[in-house]
N, C-alpha and C positions, 0 to 999 in steps of 0.2 A: 908703377908709373902714373902721371897727373891723371885722374876719367876728364880732364876739359881738350888736351894736348889732341886728340882726332878730332873734336869739333873748330878748336882753332887753325886744326892743319887745314881742315877742311875750309874754311871759313878765309884764308891768305890764299890757299890756291885758285876759290872761286874767285877770290878778289881781283888776284891776278887776273884769270883767266879773263874779267870781265873787260879792263884795259886790251886786249889784245886788239888788232888793230879791224878784223870785222865785224867784234859789236861796236864801236868806235864809229864805224861807219857808217851800220846799221840803223844806230841810238841816234845819230849825228840828219842822219836824214828823217827819220822821224821827228827825233824834234822841232826838225829850221820847220813844218810846217806847224809849229802850235804856236799862236799870235800873242800866247801869253808868259810871262817865264811861272805861273802858278799853273797853267797843263802842262808845261813840258815837265816839273817836279813830277806831277801824276803821274805823264807816260813814264816819266824815269822808274818811279817807283812799280807801278804795277808789269812795268820790263822787266825787272828786275827781281820782285818775288817770282811770276811767271816760270822764266826760268831759272831762276834756282831751285821753285817746284818740279819744274820738268828732270834737271838734273842731276835732283835726287832721288825721284821714283823712279826714274833710269840705273842707274850708278846703286840704288839698293837693291835695285832687281838683279842687276851683273851679280853684285857682294851675295847675296842671297842667296841666289843659285850658280854658286863660281861659277857666274860665263863669260868668256872673254868675249870680244868681240874681234872676229878674222882680220889681219891685218891688210886684205882688201875692198872691204865694204866698209873699214876703218879710211882708207882712201879715195872710196866712192861720196860714202858721204862728206869729206873735206872736199868736193869738186862739187857736190851739188851746193853746199853754199856759198861753194864762191857765183855759181850760177845765179843763183839765189840773188845775191849785192847785186850782178852788175843787174838784172833786172829791180832795184830799189832806184836807182842812180836811172 
């Protein structure tokens, strides 16, 4: 197996994840408050790097510890994200 395959798969999955409606809504809300395209680009880069780092850290810990998030916890986390999006608008 190609050693880059897991990395490429993670990149493709992360890219798809970034295009989800909740992410688009959040980033659009924050970017619309930036007065210049340059500031928008900087914000987007910081958002992407920070989000990637947190997802890699949390995901890496779950994999290393061989832990699965219970379905009920995952659903509650999704609800919390939905409530947060209402707060952004």
